[in-house]
NUZASE-935607 format. One record per residue (C-alpha): residue number from 1; residue in three letters; x, y, z. Coordinates in steps of 0.25 Angstrom, whole numbers, plus 5000, padded with zeros to 4 digits. Each point is the difference from the previous one (the first is absolute). Layout:
ronu i:NUM&aa:Ala&X:X&Y:Y&Z:Z
...
end
This chain:
ronu i:1&aa:Met&X:4834&Y:4327&Z:4906
ronu i:2&aa:Lys&X:5012&Y:5009&Z:5000
ronu i:3&aa:Ile&X:5001&Y:5015&Z:4998
ronu i:4&aa:Asn&X:5007&Y:5002&Z:4987
ronu i:5&aa:Lys&X:5001&Y:5015&Z:5002
ronu i:6&aa:Asn&X:5010&Y:5007&Z:5008
ronu i:7&aa:Leu&X:4990&Y:5001&Z:5012
ronu i:8&aa:Ile&X:5006&Y:5009&Z:5009
ronu i:9&aa:Lys&X:5010&Y:5011&Z:4997
ronu i:10&aa:Thr&X:5007&Y:5001&Z:5013
ronu i:11&aa:Phe&X:5011&Y:5010&Z:4997
ronu i:12&aa:Phe&X:4992&Y:5013&Z:4996
ronu i:13&aa:Ile&X:5004&Y:5012&Z:5008
ronu i:14&aa:Phe&X:4988&Y:5003&Z:5010
ronu i:15&aa:Ser&X:5001&Y:5014&Z:5006
ronu i:16&aa:Ile&X:4996&Y:4996&Z:5014
ronu i:17&aa:Ile&X:5005&Y:5009&Z:5012
ronu i:18&aa:Thr&X:5001&Y:4992&Z:5013
ronu i:19&aa:Leu&X:4987&Y:5003&Z:5008
ronu i:20&aa:Phe&X:5001&Y:5004&Z:5014
ronu i:21&aa:Ile&X:4993&Y:4989&Z:5009
ronu i:22&aa:Ala&X:5000&Y:5006&Z:5013
ronu i:23&aa:Cys&X:4988&Y:5010&Z:4998
ronu i:24&aa:Lys&X:4989&Y:5003&Z:5009
ronu i:25&aa:Lys&X:4988&Y:4992&Z:4998
ronu i:26&aa:Asp&X:4987&Y:5007&Z:4996
ronu i:27&aa:Asp&X:4988&Y:4992&Z:4996
ronu i:28&aa:Asp&X:4994&Y:5012&Z:4992
ronu i:29&aa:Thr&X:5011&Y:5006&Z:4991
ronu i:30&aa:Ile&X:5012&Y:4995&Z:4992
ronu i:31&aa:Gln&X:5014&Y:5002&Z:5007
ronu i:32&aa:Ile&X:5008&Y:5007&Z:4989
ronu i:33&aa:Asp&X:5014&Y:5004&Z:5000
ronu i:34&aa:Glu&X:5001&Y:5012&Z:4992
ronu i:35&aa:Ser&X:5014&Y:4997&Z:4995
ronu i:36&aa:Glu&X:4995&Y:4987&Z:4993
ronu i:37&aa:Glu&X:5000&Y:5000&Z:4985
ronu i:38&aa:Asp&X:4990&Y:4993&Z:4992
ronu i:39&aa:Ile&X:5004&Y:4986&Z:5001
ronu i:40&aa:Val&X:4994&Y:4995&Z:4987
ronu i:41&aa:Asn&X:5002&Y:5010&Z:4988
ronu i:42&aa:Ala&X:4996&Y:4989&Z:4990
ronu i:43&aa:Gln&X:4986&Y:4997&Z:5006
ronu i:44&aa:Pro&X:5002&Y:4985&Z:5000
ronu i:45&aa:Asn&X:4989&Y:4990&Z:4998
ronu i:46&aa:Ile&X:4996&Y:4992&Z:5012
ronu i:47&aa:Leu&X:4996&Y:4985&Z:4999
ronu i:48&aa:Phe&X:4996&Y:4995&Z:5014
ronu i:49&aa:Ile&X:4997&Y:4986&Z:5001
ronu i:50&aa:Leu&X:4993&Y:4993&Z:5012
ronu i:51&aa:Ala&X:4999&Y:4985&Z:5001
ronu i:52&aa:Asp&X:4989&Y:4995&Z:5009
ronu i:53&aa:Asp&X:5005&Y:4990&Z:5011
ronu i:54&aa:Met&X:5014&Y:4999&Z:4995
ronu i:55&aa:Gly&X:5010&Y:4998&Z:5012
ronu i:56&aa:Lys&X:5015&Y:5000&Z:5000
ronu i:57&aa:Asp&X:5000&Y:4985&Z:5001
ronu i:58&aa:Ala&X:4994&Y:4999&Z:4986
ronu i:59&aa:Thr&X:5009&Y:5011&Z:4994
ronu i:60&aa:Phe&X:5014&Y:4998&Z:4993
ronu i:61&aa:Gly&X:5011&Y:5007&Z:5007
ronu i:62&aa:Phe&X:4996&Y:4998&Z:5015
ronu i:63&aa:Ser&X:5005&Y:4989&Z:5009
ronu i:64&aa:Glu&X:4987&Y:4997&Z:5005
ronu i:65&aa:Gly&X:4994&Y:4987&Z:4993
ronu i:66&aa:Ser&X:5007&Y:4989&Z:4994
ronu i:67&aa:Ile&X:4992&Y:4999&Z:4987
ronu i:68&aa:Lys&X:4997&Y:5012&Z:4991
ronu i:69&aa:Pro&X:4991&Y:5002&Z:4988
ronu i:70&aa:Asn&X:5006&Y:5003&Z:4986
ronu i:71&aa:Thr&X:5000&Y:5015&Z:4999
ronu i:72&aa:Pro&X:5010&Y:5005&Z:4989
ronu i:73&aa:Asn&X:4993&Y:5013&Z:4998
ronu i:74&aa:Leu&X:4999&Y:5004&Z:5015
ronu i:75&aa:Asn&X:5014&Y:4994&Z:5002
ronu i:76&aa:Ala&X:5005&Y:5010&Z:4989
ronu i:77&aa:Ile&X:4993&Y:5012&Z:5007
ronu i:78&aa:Lys&X:5007&Y:4995&Z:5013
ronu i:79&aa:Asn&X:5014&Y:4998&Z:4995
ronu i:80&aa:Ser&X:5001&Y:5013&Z:4992
ronu i:81&aa:Gly&X:4995&Y:5008&Z:5012
ronu i:82&aa:Leu&X:4998&Y:5001&Z:5015
ronu i:83&aa:Ser&X:4994&Y:4990&Z:5009
ronu i:84&aa:Phe&X:4995&Y:5003&Z:5014
ronu i:85&aa:Asn&X:5002&Y:4989&Z:5011
ronu i:86&aa:Asn&X:4992&Y:5008&Z:5011
ronu i:87&aa:Phe&X:4988&Y:5005&Z:4993
ronu i:88&aa:Trp&X:4987&Y:4999&Z:5009
ronu i:89&aa:Val&X:4986&Y:5000&Z:4996
ronu i:90&aa:Asn&X:4987&Y:4996&Z:5007
ronu i:91&aa:Pro&X:4995&Y:4986&Z:5002
ronu i:92&aa:Thr&X:4989&Y:5001&Z:4990
ronu i:93&aa:Cys&X:4998&Y:5007&Z:4987
ronu i:94&aa:Thr&X:4990&Y:5011&Z:5003
ronu i:95&aa:Pro&X:5008&Y:5007&Z:5011
ronu i:96&aa:Thr&X:5013&Y:4999&Z:4991
ronu i:97&aa:Arg&X:4993&Y:5006&Z:4988
ronu i:98&aa:Gly&X:4994&Y:5010&Z:5009
ronu i:99&aa:Ser&X:5013&Y:5004&Z:5006
ronu i:100&aa:Ile&X:5007&Y:5002&Z:4987
ronu i:101&aa:Ile&X:4989&Y:5008&Z:4993
ronu i:102&aa:Thr&X:4998&Y:5009&Z:5012
ronu i:103&aa:Gly&X:5014&Y:5001&Z:5007
ronu i:104&aa:Lys&X:4993&Y:4997&Z:5013
ronu i:105&aa:Tyr&X:5000&Y:4989&Z:5010
ronu i:106&aa:Gly&X:4987&Y:4992&Z:5001
ronu i:107&aa:Phe&X:4995&Y:5005&Z:5013
ronu i:108&aa:Arg&X:5000&Y:5014&Z:4994
ronu i:109&aa:Thr&X:4991&Y:4996&Z:4988
ronu i:110&aa:Gly&X:4992&Y:4988&Z:5006
ronu i:111&aa:Leu&X:5007&Y:4991&Z:4990
ronu i:112&aa:Lys&X:5005&Y:4989&Z:5009
ronu i:113&aa:Trp&X:4995&Y:4987&Z:4994
ronu i:114&aa:Ala&X:4995&Y:4994&Z:4988
ronu i:115&aa:Gly&X:4987&Y:5006&Z:4995
ronu i:116&aa:Asp&X:5001&Y:5013&Z:5008
ronu i:117&aa:Gln&X:4995&Y:5012&Z:4991
ronu i:118&aa:Ile&X:5008&Y:5013&Z:4997
ronu i:119&aa:Thr&X:4993&Y:5013&Z:5002
ronu i:120&aa:Thr&X:4998&Y:5010&Z:4989
ronu i:121&aa:Ser&X:5007&Y:5010&Z:5009
ronu i:122&aa:Glu&X:5014&Y:4993&Z:4998
ronu i:123&aa:Lys&X:5009&Y:5006&Z:4989
ronu i:124&aa:Ile&X:5005&Y:4989&Z:4992
ronu i:125&aa:Leu&X:5014&Y:4999&Z:4995
ronu i:126&aa:Gln&X:4996&Y:5002&Z:4985
ronu i:127&aa:Lys&X:4992&Y:5013&Z:5004
ronu i:128&aa:Phe&X:5011&Y:5005&Z:5008
ronu i:129&aa:Ile&X:5010&Y:4999&Z:4989
ronu i:130&aa:Lys&X:4990&Y:5006&Z:4990
ronu i:131&aa:Glu&X:4998&Y:5012&Z:5009
ronu i:132&aa:Glu&X:5015&Y:5002&Z:5004
ronu i:133&aa:Thr&X:5005&Y:4999&Z:4986
ronu i:134&aa:Asn&X:4989&Y:5009&Z:4993
ronu i:135&aa:Asn&X:4995&Y:4988&Z:4993
ronu i:136&aa:Lys&X:5013&Y:4995&Z:4993
ronu i:137&aa:Tyr&X:4997&Y:4986&Z:5003
ronu i:138&aa:Val&X:4988&Y:4991&Z:4995
ronu i:139&aa:Ser&X:4997&Y:4988&Z:5010
ronu i:140&aa:Ala&X:4993&Y:4987&Z:4999
ronu i:141&aa:Ile&X:4997&Y:4988&Z:5009
ronu i:142&aa:Val&X:4998&Y:4987&Z:4993
ronu i:143&aa:Gly&X:4997&Y:4987&Z:5009
ronu i:144&aa:Lys&X:4996&Y:4998&Z:5014
ronu i:145&aa:Trp&X:4994&Y:5012&Z:5007
ronu i:146&aa:His&X:4994&Y:4994&Z:5013
ronu i:147&aa:Leu&X:5000&Y:5013&Z:5007
ronu i:148&aa:Ser&X:4984&Y:5001&Z:5000
ronu i:149&aa:Gly&X:4996&Y:4987&Z:5007
ronu i:150&aa:Asn&X:4992&Y:4992&Z:4990
ronu i:151&aa:Asn&X:4992&Y:5012&Z:4995
ronu i:152&aa:Gln&X:4999&Y:4997&Z:4985
ronu i:153&aa:Ser&X:4994&Y:5014&Z:4997
ronu i:154&aa:Thr&X:5013&Y:5007&Z:5004
ronu i:155&aa:Asn&X:5008&Y:5007&Z:4989
ronu i:156&aa:Pro&X:5014&Y:5003&Z:5004
ronu i:157&aa:Glu&X:5001&Y:5011&Z:4990
ronu i:158&aa:Asn&X:4992&Y:5008&Z:5009
ronu i:159&aa:Phe&X:5012&Y:5001&Z:5010
ronu i:160&aa:Gly&X:5008&Y:5007&Z:4989
ronu i:161&aa:Leu&X:5005&Y:4990&Z:4991
ronu i:162&aa:Asp&X:5000&Y:5002&Z:4985
ronu i:163&aa:Tyr&X:4997&Y:4985&Z:4997
ronu i:164&aa:Tyr&X:4996&Y:4988&Z:5007
ronu i:165&aa:Ala&X:4998&Y:4986&Z:4995
ronu i:166&aa:Gly&X:5000&Y:4987&Z:5009
ronu i:167&aa:Ile&X:4994&Y:4992&Z:5012
ronu i:168&aa:Leu&X:4993&Y:5009&Z:5010
ronu i:169&aa:Ser&X:5000&Y:4989&Z:5011
ronu i:170&aa:Gly&X:5010&Y:4992&Z:5007
ronu i:171&aa:Ala&X:5001&Y:4988&Z:4990
ronu i:172&aa:Val&X:4994&Y:4993&Z:4988
ronu i:173&aa:Gln&X:4992&Y:4987&Z:5002
ronu i:174&aa:Asp&X:5005&Y:4995&Z:4987
ronu i:175&aa:Tyr&X:5012&Y:5005&Z:4992
ronu i:176&aa:Tyr&X:4993&Y:4996&Z:4988
ronu i:177&aa:Asn&X:4986&Y:5006&Z:5003
ronu i:178&aa:Trp&X:5001&Y:5013&Z:5008
ronu i:179&aa:Arg&X:4994&Y:5015&Z:5000
ronu i:180&aa:Met&X:5008&Y:5011&Z:4994
ronu i:181&aa:Ser&X:4997&Y:5014&Z:5004
ronu i:182&aa:Glu&X:5003&Y:5011&Z:4991
ronu i:183&aa:Asp&X:4996&Y:5015&Z:4998
ronu i:184&aa:Gly&X:4989&Y:4998&Z:5011
ronu i:185&aa:Ser&X:4994&Y:4987&Z:4993
ronu i:186&aa:Ser&X:5003&Y:4985&Z:5001
ronu i:187&aa:Ser&X:5000&Y:4989&Z:4991
ronu i:188&aa:Asn&X:5003&Y:4985&Z:5000
ronu i:189&aa:Glu&X:5013&Y:4995&Z:4996
ronu i:190&aa:Thr&X:5005&Y:4986&Z:4996
ronu i:191&aa:Thr&X:5014&Y:5003&Z:4996
ronu i:192&aa:Tyr&X:5010&Y:4996&Z:5011
ronu i:193&aa:Ala&X:5000&Y:5011&Z:5010
ronu i:194&aa:Thr&X:5015&Y:5003&Z:5000
ronu i:195&aa:Glu&X:5000&Y:5000&Z:4985
ronu i:196&aa:Glu&X:4988&Y:5010&Z:4999
ronu i:197&aa:Leu&X:5006&Y:5009&Z:5010
ronu i:198&aa:Thr&X:5013&Y:5001&Z:4993
ronu i:199&aa:Asn&X:4992&Y:5003&Z:4987
ronu i:200&aa:Lys&X:4993&Y:5012&Z:5006
ronu i:201&aa:Ala&X:5014&Y:5005&Z:5005
ronu i:202&aa:Ile&X:5006&Y:4998&Z:4987
ronu i:203&aa:Gly&X:4989&Y:5007&Z:4993
ronu i:204&aa:Trp&X:5000&Y:5012&Z:5010
ronu i:205&aa:Ile&X:5015&Y:5002&Z:5000
ronu i:206&aa:Gly&X:5000&Y:4999&Z:4985
ronu i:207&aa:Ser&X:4990&Y:5012&Z:4998
ronu i:208&aa:Gln&X:5007&Y:5010&Z:5009
ronu i:209&aa:Glu&X:5008&Y:5012&Z:4995
ronu i:210&aa:Lys&X:5003&Y:5006&Z:5014
ronu i:211&aa:Pro&X:5008&Y:4994&Z:5011
ronu i:212&aa:Trp&X:4992&Y:4989&Z:5006
ronu i:213&aa:Phe&X:4999&Y:4993&Z:5014
ronu i:214&aa:Met&X:4994&Y:4986&Z:4998
ronu i:215&aa:Trp&X:4996&Y:4992&Z:5013
ronu i:216&aa:Leu&X:4999&Y:4986&Z:4995
ronu i:217&aa:Ala&X:4994&Y:4992&Z:5012
ronu i:218&aa:Tyr&X:4999&Y:4985&Z:4996
ronu i:219&aa:Asn&X:4991&Y:4991&Z:5007
ronu i:220&aa:Ala&X:5010&Y:4989&Z:4998
ronu i:221&aa:Pro&X:5004&Y:4991&Z:5007
ronu i:222&aa:His&X:4988&Y:5002&Z:5010
ronu i:223&aa:Thr&X:4991&Y:4988&Z:5001
ronu i:224&aa:Pro&X:4993&Y:4993&Z:4994
ronu i:225&aa:Phe&X:5011&Y:4991&Z:4995
ronu i:226&aa:His&X:4995&Y:4999&Z:4985
ronu i:227&aa:Ile&X:5010&Y:4995&Z:4990
ronu i:228&aa:Pro&X:5005&Y:5011&Z:4990
ronu i:229&aa:Pro&X:5001&Y:4997&Z:4985
ronu i:230&aa:Thr&X:5011&Y:4990&Z:4998
ronu i:231&aa:Asn&X:5009&Y:5009&Z:4992
ronu i:232&aa:Met&X:5001&Y:5010&Z:5012
ronu i:233&aa:His&X:5006&Y:4990&Z:5010
ronu i:234&aa:Ser&X:5010&Y:4989&Z:5003
ronu i:235&aa:Gln&X:4993&Y:4992&Z:5010
ronu i:236&aa:Gly&X:4996&Y:4989&Z:4991
ronu i:237&aa:Ala&X:4986&Y:4993&Z:4998
ronu i:238&aa:Leu&X:4993&Y:5004&Z:5013
ronu i:239&aa:Pro&X:4986&Y:4993&Z:5003
ronu i:240&aa:Glu&X:4989&Y:5009&Z:5005
ronu i:241&aa:Tyr&X:5003&Y:5005&Z:5014
ronu i:242&aa:Arg&X:4992&Y:4994&Z:5011
ronu i:243&aa:Ala&X:5002&Y:5000&Z:5015
ronu i:244&aa:Gly&X:5011&Y:4990&Z:5004
ronu i:245&aa:Leu&X:5009&Y:5003&Z:4988
ronu i:246&aa:Asp&X:5013&Y:5008&Z:5002
ronu i:247&aa:Ala&X:4997&Y:5014&Z:4997
ronu i:248&aa:Arg&X:5014&Y:5005&Z:4997
ronu i:249&aa:Pro&X:5001&Y:4996&Z:4985
ronu i:250&aa:Tyr&X:4987&Y:5007&Z:4997
ronu i:251&aa:Tyr&X:5004&Y:5012&Z:5008
ronu i:252&aa:Phe&X:5014&Y:5000&Z:4992
ronu i:253&aa:Ala&X:4992&Y:4998&Z:4987
ronu i:254&aa:Ala&X:4992&Y:5013&Z:5003
ronu i:255&aa:Ile&X:5013&Y:5007&Z:5003
ronu i:256&aa:Glu&X:5007&Y:4995&Z:4987
ronu i:257&aa:Ala&X:4988&Y:5004&Z:4992
ronu i:258&aa:Met&X:5001&Y:5014&Z:5006
ronu i:259&aa:Asp&X:5014&Y:5001&Z:4997
ronu i:260&aa:Phe&X:4997&Y:4995&Z:4986
ronu i:261&aa:Gln&X:4990&Y:5012&Z:4998
ronu i:262&aa:Ile&X:5010&Y:5010&Z:5007
ronu i:263&aa:Gly&X:5010&Y:4996&Z:4989
ronu i:264&aa:Arg&X:4989&Y:5002&Z:4989
ronu i:265&aa:Leu&X:4997&Y:5014&Z:5006
ronu i:266&aa:Ile&X:5014&Y:5004&Z:5000
ronu i:267&aa:Glu&X:5002&Y:4995&Z:4986
ronu i:268&aa:Ser&X:4989&Y:5009&Z:4996
ronu i:269&aa:Ile&X:5006&Y:5013&Z:5004
ronu i:270&aa:Pro&X:5008&Y:5007&Z:4989
ronu i:271&aa:Glu&X:5015&Y:5001&Z:5003
ronu i:272&aa:Asn&X:5000&Y:5015&Z:5002
ronu i:273&aa:Lys&X:4989&Y:4999&Z:5010
ronu i:274&aa:Leu&X:5006&Y:4988&Z:5007
ronu i:275&aa:Glu&X:5013&Y:5008&Z:5002
ronu i:276&aa:Asn&X:4993&Y:5011&Z:5007
ronu i:277&aa:Thr&X:4992&Y:4990&Z:5009
ronu i:278&aa:Ile&X:5001&Y:4996&Z:5015
ronu i:279&aa:Ile&X:4995&Y:4987&Z:5004
ronu i:280&aa:Ile&X:4996&Y:4997&Z:5014
ronu i:281&aa:Phe&X:4995&Y:4986&Z:5004
ronu i:282&aa:Ile&X:4995&Y:4995&Z:5014
ronu i:283&aa:Gly&X:4992&Y:4989&Z:5007
ronu i:284&aa:Asp&X:4988&Y:5006&Z:5007
ronu i:285&aa:Asn&X:5001&Y:4990&Z:5012
ronu i:286&aa:Gly&X:5006&Y:4987&Z:5003
ronu i:287&aa:Thr&X:4998&Y:4986&Z:4994
ronu i:288&aa:Pro&X:4987&Y:4993&Z:5003
ronu i:289&aa:Asn&X:5001&Y:4989&Z:5010
ronu i:290&aa:Gln&X:4997&Y:4989&Z:4990
ronu i:291&aa:Ala&X:5013&Y:5003&Z:4993
ronu i:292&aa:Ala&X:5009&Y:5005&Z:5011
ronu i:293&aa:Gln&X:5014&Y:4995&Z:5000
ronu i:294&aa:Ser&X:5011&Y:5000&Z:5011
ronu i:295&aa:Pro&X:5004&Y:5007&Z:5008
ronu i:296&aa:Tyr&X:4986&Y:5005&Z:5000
ronu i:297&aa:Thr&X:4988&Y:4991&Z:5005
ronu i:298&aa:Asn&X:4986&Y:5001&Z:4997
ronu i:299&aa:Gln&X:4998&Y:5008&Z:5013
ronu i:300&aa:Thr&X:5010&Y:5011&Z:4996
ronu i:301&aa:Val&X:4997&Y:5004&Z:4986
ronu i:302&aa:Lys&X:4988&Y:5008&Z:4994
ronu i:303&aa:Gly&X:4990&Y:5005&Z:5010
ronu i:304&aa:Thr&X:5011&Y:5002&Z:5011
ronu i:305&aa:Leu&X:5010&Y:5010&Z:5005
ronu i:306&aa:Tyr&X:5011&Y:4990&Z:5000
ronu i:307&aa:Gln&X:5011&Y:5002&Z:4989
ronu i:308&aa:Gly&X:4993&Y:4990&Z:4991
ronu i:309&aa:Gly&X:4988&Y:5009&Z:5000
ronu i:310&aa:Ile&X:5006&Y:5014&Z:4998
ronu i:311&aa:Asn&X:5014&Y:4999&Z:4995
ronu i:312&aa:Thr&X:4998&Y:4999&Z:4985
ronu i:313&aa:Pro&X:5008&Y:5002&Z:4987
ronu i:314&aa:Met&X:5003&Y:5013&Z:4994
ronu i:315&aa:Phe&X:5008&Y:5003&Z:4987
ronu i:316&aa:Ile&X:5003&Y:5013&Z:4993
ronu i:317&aa:Ser&X:5007&Y:5002&Z:4987
ronu i:318&aa:Gly&X:5000&Y:5008&Z:4988
ronu i:319&aa:Tyr&X:5003&Y:5015&Z:4997
ronu i:320&aa:Gly&X:5009&Y:5006&Z:5010
ronu i:321&aa:Val&X:5002&Y:4988&Z:5009
ronu i:322&aa:Asn&X:5015&Y:5000&Z:5002
ronu i:323&aa:Arg&X:5001&Y:4990&Z:5011
ronu i:324&aa:Thr&X:4999&Y:4985&Z:4999
ronu i:325&aa:Gly&X:4999&Y:4988&Z:5010
ronu i:326&aa:Met&X:4993&Y:4999&Z:5013
ronu i:327&aa:Asp&X:4997&Y:5012&Z:5009
ronu i:328&aa:Asn&X:4997&Y:4998&Z:5015
ronu i:329&aa:Asn&X:4993&Y:5013&Z:5003
ronu i:330&aa:Leu&X:4988&Y:4999&Z:5008
ronu i:331&aa:Ile&X:4989&Y:5004&Z:4991
ronu i:332&aa:Val&X:4985&Y:5000&Z:5001
ronu i:333&aa:Ser&X:4989&Y:5000&Z:4990
ronu i:334&aa:Thr&X:4995&Y:5014&Z:5003
ronu i:335&aa:Asp&X:5014&Y:5005&Z:4995
ronu i:336&aa:Leu&X:4996&Y:4997&Z:4986
ronu i:337&aa:Tyr&X:4990&Y:5011&Z:5000
ronu i:338&aa:Leu&X:5010&Y:5011&Z:5000
ronu i:339&aa:Thr&X:5011&Y:4992&Z:4993
ronu i:340&aa:Ile&X:4991&Y:4998&Z:4988
ronu i:341&aa:Ala&X:4996&Y:5015&Z:5001
ronu i:342&aa:Asn&X:5015&Y:5004&Z:5000
ronu i:343&aa:Leu&X:5002&Y:4992&Z:4988
ronu i:344&aa:Cys&X:4989&Y:5008&Z:4993
ronu i:345&aa:Gly&X:5007&Y:5013&Z:5004
ronu i:346&aa:Val&X:4993&Y:5003&Z:5013
ronu i:347&aa:Gln&X:5010&Y:5006&Z:5011
ronu i:348&aa:Gly&X:5001&Y:4996&Z:5014
ronu i:349&aa:Thr&X:5005&Y:4990&Z:5010
ronu i:350&aa:Gln&X:4988&Y:4996&Z:5008
ronu i:351&aa:Ile&X:4985&Y:5002&Z:5000
ronu i:352&aa:Tyr&X:4990&Y:4992&Z:5009
ronu i:353&aa:Asp&X:5007&Y:4987&Z:5004
ronu i:354&aa:Ser&X:5008&Y:5000&Z:4987
ronu i:355&aa:Lys&X:5015&Y:5002&Z:4999
ronu i:356&aa:Ser&X:5006&Y:5001&Z:4987
ronu i:357&aa:Phe&X:5011&Y:4989&Z:4997
ronu i:358&aa:Ile&X:5005&Y:5007&Z:4987
ronu i:359&aa:Pro&X:5014&Y:5002&Z:5005
ronu i:360&aa:Leu&X:5002&Y:4984&Z:5001
ronu i:361&aa:Leu&X:4999&Y:5000&Z:4985
ronu i:362&aa:Thr&X:5013&Y:5006&Z:4999
ronu i:363&aa:Ser&X:5007&Y:4999&Z:5013
ronu i:364&aa:Asn&X:5000&Y:4991&Z:5013
ronu i:365&aa:Thr&X:4995&Y:5009&Z:5011
ronu i:366&aa:Thr&X:4989&Y:4998&Z:5011
ronu i:367&aa:Ile&X:4986&Y:5003&Z:4998
ronu i:368&aa:Arg&X:4993&Y:4995&Z:5013
ronu i:369&aa:Asp&X:5004&Y:4995&Z:5014
ronu i:370&aa:Phe&X:4987&Y:4993&Z:5002
ronu i:371&aa:Gln&X:4989&Y:4992&Z:4992
ronu i:372&aa:Tyr&X:4985&Y:4999&Z:5004
ronu i:373&aa:Ser&X:4989&Y:4991&Z:4995
ronu i:374&aa:Glu&X:4987&Y:4997&Z:5006
ronu i:375&aa:Met&X:4987&Y:4991&Z:4999
ronu i:376&aa:Asp&X:4986&Y:5000&Z:5005
ronu i:377&aa:Asn&X:4991&Y:4989&Z:4995
ronu i:378&aa:Gly&X:4989&Y:5002&Z:5010
ronu i:379&aa:Thr&X:5006&Y:4990&Z:5010
ronu i:380&aa:Asn&X:5015&Y:5003&Z:5000
ronu i:381&aa:Asp&X:5004&Y:5015&Z:5001
ronu i:382&aa:Ser&X:5015&Y:5000&Z:5000
ronu i:383&aa:Trp&X:5012&Y:5009&Z:4996
ronu i:384&aa:Ala&X:5014&Y:4996&Z:4997
ronu i:385&aa:Ile&X:5012&Y:5009&Z:5000
ronu i:386&aa:Arg&X:5015&Y:4997&Z:4998
ronu i:387&aa:Asn&X:5014&Y:5006&Z:4999
ronu i:388&aa:Leu&X:5012&Y:4994&Z:4994
ronu i:389&aa:Asn&X:5002&Y:4991&Z:5013
ronu i:390&aa:Tyr&X:4986&Y:4997&Z:5006
ronu i:391&aa:Lys&X:4986&Y:4998&Z:4997
ronu i:392&aa:Leu&X:4988&Y:5003&Z:5009
ronu i:393&aa:Ile&X:4986&Y:4995&Z:4997
ronu i:394&aa:Val&X:4989&Y:5005&Z:5009
ronu i:395&aa:Asn&X:4985&Y:4996&Z:5001
ronu i:396&aa:Ala&X:4989&Y:5009&Z:5005
ronu i:397&aa:Asn&X:4997&Y:4990&Z:5010
ronu i:398&aa:Gly&X:5014&Y:5002&Z:5007
ronu i:399&aa:Asn&X:5007&Y:4988&Z:4994
ronu i:400&aa:Glu&X:5014&Y:5003&Z:4995
ronu i:401&aa:Glu&X:5011&Y:4993&Z:4993
ronu i:402&aa:Met&X:5014&Y:5004&Z:4997
ronu i:403&aa:Tyr&X:5011&Y:4994&Z:4991
ronu i:404&aa:Asp&X:5015&Y:5002&Z:4998
ronu i:405&aa:Met&X:5000&Y:5002&Z:4985
ronu i:406&aa:Ile&X:5015&Y:4998&Z:4999
ronu i:407&aa:Ser&X:5001&Y:4986&Z:5006
ronu i:408&aa:Asp&X:4985&Y:4996&Z:4998
ronu i:409&aa:Pro&X:4996&Y:5006&Z:4987
ronu i:410&aa:Tyr&X:4988&Y:4991&Z:4999
ronu i:411&aa:Glu&X:4994&Y:5002&Z:5013
ronu i:412&aa:Gln&X:5002&Y:4987&Z:5007
ronu i:413&aa:Asn&X:5004&Y:5005&Z:5014
ronu i:414&aa:Asn&X:4990&Y:5010&Z:5007
ronu i:415&aa:Leu&X:5010&Y:5007&Z:5009
ronu i:416&aa:Leu&X:4988&Y:5004&Z:5009
ronu i:417&aa:Leu&X:4998&Y:4986&Z:5005
ronu i:418&aa:Ser&X:5013&Y:5002&Z:5008
ronu i:419&aa:Asn&X:5006&Y:5011&Z:5008
ronu i:420&aa:Leu&X:5006&Y:5011&Z:4991
ronu i:421&aa:Ser&X:5015&Y:5004&Z:5001
ronu i:422&aa:Asn&X:5002&Y:5015&Z:5003
ronu i:423&aa:Asp&X:5003&Y:5002&Z:4985
ronu i:424&aa:Gln&X:4988&Y:4993&Z:4996
ronu i:425&aa:Gln&X:4991&Y:5008&Z:5009
ronu i:426&aa:Ser&X:5006&Y:5013&Z:4996
ronu i:427&aa:Ala&X:4997&Y:4996&Z:4985
ronu i:428&aa:Lys&X:4986&Y:4996&Z:5004
ronu i:429&aa:Asn&X:4998&Y:5014&Z:5007
ronu i:430&aa:Ile&X:5005&Y:5007&Z:4987
ronu i:431&aa:Leu&X:4990&Y:4992&Z:4991
ronu i:432&aa:Glu&X:4989&Y:5003&Z:5009
ronu i:433&aa:Leu&X:5003&Y:5015&Z:5000
ronu i:434&aa:Glu&X:5000&Y:5000&Z:4985
ronu i:435&aa:Leu&X:4987&Y:4992&Z:4999
ronu i:436&aa:Ser&X:4994&Y:5010&Z:5009
ronu i:437&aa:Ala&X:5005&Y:5011&Z:4992
ronu i:438&aa:Ile&X:4994&Y:4994&Z:4987
ronu i:439&aa:Arg&X:4987&Y:4997&Z:5005
ronu i:440&aa:Gln&X:4997&Y:5012&Z:5008
end
């Protein structure tokens, strides 16, 4: 399906004043430069789309992976905007979602692995925007929540959302037979999940008069590998999936069905509203091991701190995005908290563990010198940190790994298995100091 509208208006003048990055960190207050102007006079709509388990090896426009799904709508978003080559998330879905919605690293919130539960004391992004903009925006989350374990009595609206409809737990057992939670109650759904979540998003967006922020969290292409309706994918007549079959065509079919529905959603937005909309797309963690492609292996994708687990796609396009192509800045998922808030009119360059990368939408500058990610699945408690040149992985048990990200971007050669050069030892010391400063 192709978008027959002018999807992205890339040449609007966006009144962004370059934000100062080198501000002092304060975990309690926003760092505001008084000389900044309001960056978004037009109050653009925000469409934030999360794909579940979609790595760079399954995404058009990245060198990883030799086979790609057919995704014309995502390709259009990517090609008309800015792509990020070094975007870091967490190895599983809950901590990534938690980091975005709180602006904090998981060790601060307790959201460190799939199934962990957010506390009511956290101020989620949507509530933050509402308070800081004097209720100018209306917000919704449609789709996968997975921030309250498997508690089916949770109502995400109690955290400060205006509307929630979707899947409270981590996955559906059947894409054609699943539980929908909406307005504090639940019902059984038999419409293909990706389609029905899109229906909810279309309905909500279409009823809004105020500027809106839609967080659309598809459960696709997460397992189970159920075959989408045939009109939504190009993978052919697939038999019912069973152990031993190649999972990749099923995984790709789910991505293509999601792309089909993203196209339908964009088509539903009136032209005048679409012109004033910013679209952000990310993968919440790497590809599952059943569908991983080279240069990744099934040991270096989802569930790990290797690049295949935490370096995922991010595209941004639409109103005010005046740059195109690939950006190599070191960005982490927490940074979306303040960046999205900035887009809604909130001023500031840093809050909690979130640094705004608003300047990148119009100019090539540097946002971060270091990236951080983490995991704690009850057995493996580890952290990763990198700068442009080196990456260090540290386990709570004392084990460490270090990689040269220039000559060895896919982590084949652990430098700590041999003697470090003076430069490498110096780099390790710097990474260790930064890691200590982050986790203090």
